[in-house]
N, C-alpha and C positions, 0 to 999 in steps of 0.2 A: 463186763461192762457195768458200770455203776449208773443207776437210774434213780430218778425221783419216783415216789409211789404213783404220782399222777401220770408220769410217763409210762410206767409199767401198766397201769390201768388202761392207757390209750394205745398201746401197741396193737397191731393186728394179731389175730390168733396165731398165725405161724411165727411171727416175731416173738410173741409171748412164750410160745412153746419152746422156741430156741433159747430164750433167756432162762426159763425155768430148767431146761435140760442141762444148763451149765451148773445148776445147783444140785441136781440129781438126775441120773440118766435113765431112770425107769420111765418108759414111755407112758404107761398108764398114769403115773404120778404127774409128770409134767403136762400132759394133756388135761388132766383134771384141774391142775393149778391154773392153767391158762383159761379154762372154761369157768373157773370160780370167780374170776374178776367181775366187777371192780372190788377192790379191798379198801376198807376205810382207814386202815393203819398198818404199819409194819407188824404190830402184834397180831392183827387179824390175819395177815399173810402167814405168819408163823403158826398160829392156832389151826388154820385151815390146812397148812402143810402137814401138821401132825395128824390131823383127822384123816386126810387122804392117805397118808402113809399107813395108818392103822388098817385101812380098808384094802391095802395091797396084799398080794399073795406071794408065795415063795418065788414064783417065776419073776414077778416084778422086782423082788429083792435081789435075786441073782442078776437080773439085767443091770440094776444099779451098781452092784459090786463089780461087774465086768469093766466098768469105766474107770476103776481105780488102778493105779500102779501098785506093785508090791512095795510095802514099806521098805525103804532103804535102797530100792532099785532106781537109781538116778536116771539111767537111760530110759527106762519105762516111764518114769515120772515126766520127763521132757516130752516124750512122744504122745502119751495119753492126755496130758494136760495142755497141749499146744493151744487148743481152742478155749480152755477155761483158765488160762494162766492168771488172770487178774483175781478171780474169785478163789482159786485154789492155791495161790501163792503162799508160801511159808507153812503149809499144812504139815510138811514133813521136815521142818527146820531141824528138829532134834536128830533125825537120821542123817541129815547132811553134815552135821557137826560131830558125828560119832567117830570113834577110833576104828581102825580096820578090823580088829578082832570082833567087836560088837557087830559091825556091818556084816561080816562073814557069818556070824552066828544067826543074825536076822535072816540072811539069805537062805541059810540051811533050814532054819525052822519054818520059814515061809514056804519053802519047797515041800517040806513034810506036810504042812498044813494043807496046801493045795492038793497034794496027792490024796490025803485022807478025806477031805471035804468036798473037793471039786470046785472050790472057789478060793480066792485069796483071803488072807487075814484082813479083816476090816476093823480099824480102831480110829477113833477121833484123835488124831495124833497132835493136834494143835496144843502146843505148850508142853508136850511130853518129851523126855529125853529118849534117846535110842535104847538105853538100858531099860527104862521103864516099859517101853514098847516090847522089848525082848522078853522081859519078865512076864508081861501080860500074855504074850503069844505062847510062851512056855506053859503057863498055867492052862490056857484055853485049849492047847493041844490035847489035853486029857478029856475034853468034852466030846459027846457024840455030835454028829452032823446036825441033827434037828435043833439041839441046844445052840450050836454055833450059828445057824441061820438066824435064830431069834436074837442072839447077842450081837451079831453083825448088823442086823436090821436096826437094833437100838443105837448102835454106833453110827450107822448111816444117817439116821434122822438128826443126830447131833451135828454131823458134818454138814448136812443140808441146811439146817438152821443157821449155822455159822456163815455159810455161803450166802444165804438170803440176807442176813444182817450186813455182811460185807458188801453185797451188791446194791443194797438200798440205803444203808445208813448215811453215806456221804451225799446221797442225792435227795435228801428229804426236802419236800416243798410243802408249804402250808396252803 
């Protein structure tokens, strides 16, 4: 749902929490974002978002990761993004346009990654080809889980900031 900054600032707390939860599913993050209103600008929303995310812990990160579908898993994408369709649309465009061999390789590598780390591979997929995502996944499979939590959290905030921009930029009001 696209909102003006003014409209976001004037939502009830539960409505604001719901809106922010579409940007990032970490409950501590979206509750802090709703409580941090009012914001003076979209840039202020983004800066605060980054600050709140830095204060989150591993459990918060894992909760956010849980809301993502596996890269290339179109059925999972449809199911998990049903409520966030407008903000999350086209995030996996590269995977939806990939050939079958690359998609099968992504699915296999994702399964290996999940088994190794206990959470799915997180990457800010916007603008990336399926092959680029597969290459990144293959490289990151060599990392330990602690490193991957940190890398995935860095990717998560990129995704979150894109969703905030997408949710607010068309609804700007002065």
